[in-house]
N, C-alpha and C positions, 0 to 999 in steps of 0.2 A: 537312459543316458545319465551318467553321474556328474552332477552339477560341480562346478569349480569353485566350490565354497568353503573355506576353512571352518573349524568349529568355532562356534561362539565363544567358548571358553578362552581360546587362543587370541581372539581378536580382543577381547576384554583385557586379557594379559597385556597384550600390544599396546592397546590405548593407555593403560594404566602406566605402563612402564615409560611411555613416551610423555605422558603428563609429569610424571613425578620425576623422570631422568633417573631412575634408580629402580632396580629390581627389587631390593628390600622393602623401599617405600610402597611400590606397587603391591606387593604381596601383603603388608600391611593394611592397604585399603580394601583388598579383595579377601581379607581373613584367608589367606592361603601362605603355604610355606614359600621363601626364597628359591628354593630349589625346584618347586613345582612350578613358579613362574617362568623361571629360567628354562625349564624343559618344554612349556607350552610355546614360547617365543622361538626356541630353537626347532621345534618339529613346524612352526609355521614358516620359519626361513627355509626349512629344507623343502617344503611344499612349494614355496614360490621360488626356490633356486636363487634367492636374492639375500643379501645382508640388510637387516633393518636398522640395526643399531651399531655405534662405534663404542668401543670400551674406553672412559676416560679415567683420570685419576680419582674423580669424584662420583662416577657413577656410569651412565650411559647417554649418549645424544643420538639422536635419528641421523640416518644416512639420507643421501638425496632421495632414494627411493621409499625409505621410510616415511619422510615427509609426505612426499605424494600419496603414499598409501594410506597414510593417517587422514589428510585431507579428504579422501575419497570416501572411507568408511564412517567417518565420524557421523555425519548426518543420516546414515541408513542405520547405526547403532541406535541414535536417538530416537528414529522413527519406530524402531522395534520396540523400545521402550515405552514411547508414548501410546503406540497402538495396544500394547499390554495394559497399561493402564487405563485406558478408554475402555476397553473390553471389561476389566474388572469392574470399573465404576458404573457401567451401564449394565451389567449382568447380562451380556448378551443382546440387549434391546437397544434400539436407535442407534447411535453413533456420534462421531466427531467430525466436525468441518473445521479445517484449519484454512484460513482465508488471509490473502494479503490484499491490503485496501490503501488506497491513496489517503494520507493522514487527515486532511481537513473534511473530506467527505466521511471518513469513518466518524469522527467526533462531533461533527455537527449535523449530518443527515441520518446516518445508518444507525449509531448507538441509540438516540433517542427514540427509534422505532424497532429496534431490535427485541424489546420486550414482547412485542406482538407475536414475533415469529416463535419466541419460547412459549407463549401461550398456546399457540396452535400445535407446535411439536416439542413438548417438554422433554421428549427423549433425544433430542439432538441438541448437543451443546457445540456452540459455535466459538472458535477461537480467533482473535483478530490481530494480525500483526501488519505495521505499516509498510508498505512498499510503493515505491514510485516508479521503478523502472521494470520493463519486461525482464524475464529471467527464464532460464530452461527448467520445466517441471521435473526433469529427470535428475537435476540437483538440488531441488527444493522440495521441502516437505508439505507445500500448499496443495490443497485440494482444488483451490480456484483462487481468483484474483479479480477485484474490482479496480478497473484501469482507466485513467482519463487520458485520451490520446487520439491521435488520426488514424483514419483507416489505414494510411501508408505505414505508419509505424505496427498497426497489428498484422498487416502483410508480411512483415519482417521478423514475426514472432514464431519461431518453429514449433510445430507440433502442437499447435493450440486450436481449439474451438472458442468462438466468441459469441456472444449475444449482445447486441444493441440493448442499452438501458435508456438513456436519455441524451439530448444534446446539451450543450453548454452555452448559456447567454448570460454574458456578464454586463453588469451596469455600473456606473458610477455611484459610490456611495461616501458620505462623510457623515459627521456629527452635526446636529443643528447648530451648535455652538459656532463651529467653523464657519456656516453661512451667515450666521448673525454678525460675525467678526467683518467679515469682508463685504457681505452685501446687508446691511441693517435694513434696508427697505423691503427686504423678502420676507414674506409671513411664514414662519417655520412651523406655525401652529397647525396650519394644514398640511400635515407631513406626507400626506398622498398626493398633492399636487404641487410639488416643487418642480419647476421647470427652468433651471438654469441653462443658458445658451452654451455652446461650445466655446464662445469668446469668454464667458464668466468662469466656466471651468478651468479655463486656462490661467485665471488669475489665482486660482488655488495651488497650494503646494501638492504636486502629485506624488502619490506613492506608488513605486514600481514593484514589479515582481521579478526576483533574480532569474527565473527558469524561463521567465517570457519578456525580454526586455523590450520588445516592440508593441507590447498591448496597447500603449497609450497612443502610439503613432497610428496603429490600426483604427482606433476608436475614433481619433480626429479626422482620419481620412474617410472613415464610415460616414462621418458628420458632415463633410465637405468643407472641413476647416483646416486652412494651413497654419500649423502651429509649430515653428522650428525647434522648440525646447521640450517636446513632447517625451522624451527618453530622459530628462533630467529629474532628480528627486531622489530621497532614500530608498533603498531596495530592501526588500525582505523576500525570504524563499517559498514561504507558503501562504495560502490565502488566509488562514487564521491568525498569522502573524500581521497581516494587512489589517485585518479587521479589528486587531487590537489596538493597532496604531491609529487608525480611523477613528475608533471609539474615543481615543483620547485626543482627538483634535489636531493630530499631527499632518493631516491632508486628506485628499480624496482617493479613492482607490477603486480599480475594476474588480469587482468579485460576483461570481453567480448569486443571484438572489436567493436560490434554494438553500445556500450555505448560511443565511443571515437571518433565519425566521425569529430567533430570540431577540436579536438587536433592533430588527425593524419593528417588532411587536411592542418592545419596551421603548422605542423612539430613541435608543442611543444612536442608531444611525438612521438616515433617510437616504432615499434613491434622490440624487441631486439633478438628475436629468433623466428624461423618459426615453432618450436615445440608447437603444441597446447595441452590443457588439456580437453579431452572431458568430461564433469561433468555428473553427474547423474542428475543434476537439469535442469529442462526445466520451459519455461514460458507458463502458463495456463490462460485462462479467465474461471472463476468461478461464478456461480449464483445459486439462490435457487432452488431446483428441483419443488417447488411451484411456480416460476415465470418463464415464458417464454414468456415474452411479445415482441411485434413486434420492440419496441426501442433497447432492449437487442440484438435481432436477427439482426438488422441492423448494430449495433456497431460490433458485432462479425464478421459479413461477411466483413465490411471495414476493420478492425484489419487483418483479414487473407488475404485480398486483398494487403494491405500495406506491409505485411512480405513477401508475393509472389513476390513482385516487388523488394525488397530488397535482398531477398535470393532465387532467382528463382531456384537455384540448390537444394535446401533443402526441398523438398517438404515433407508432413506428412499426414497421415490420420486426417481429422479433426473432425471424429465422436465423438460425446459427450459420455462421461462415467458417471456413477453415482456412488456415493459412499454414504453408510449408516452405522450406527451402527448396529451391528448383535444383 
């Protein structure tokens, strides 16, 4: 059965003309004649039975149908180009994984360990892009994603398989200097044994996370301490931004300990209270239910091994689950 796929040359001419708003400029960018570009687009319009461009005094502009078509094909043209470049660069061996990753996890946990994956699988190249929200795999070029969220959020992620990686446990952290300023009697030299009470934490400036406005209220509730101002304080979007603010003595923040290895080791930050907040959020590896290739499976296995080494006491079932729209 013949597929309804126009010629690649016609699609490239269409994309170039849409970008330059001119058949002449599109022709120059493609090293073609203006008439050849015009002929390719005309044949494309005849096949689609739709007009893709309006002619203007200064060139061409997209019709509504043209805008929608451009939006739909651009990612696929880019995907063909990237697949071709990956195949050439790997000479047919190994391959490339393109992953969407939540930003702070990428920079503070994954990237410092990724060299070990490269040592085991030098034939696999990993590309990382930040992504904080679920997306449709059919509309994005990701092979998979590392996502932090709740199980109910994953259940609403269509067409996805997901693998549990680790739970999220946040703790109050701040700089030693901030504690010395507010509580000079506390010995900050013993950085592993600082135990501020919830009442003392309440006296410090609170650093809030924009996307989780109730996180401090949840912590005080878990600590059985009624604090009416738990939602006050300056707000930042990412854990990494909160960590920088806390390092510069601006307040106390709730951040997963695993994302603060460097700051805690160098004592730029200390855990101010032993009381954790066991959140409902967990980290998952998510990939399309249609895609279960060996590269993805190798990366998942490596991730789970790395996590088991850093959190040997927090094992969890790693069976994959599947979510669909009903």
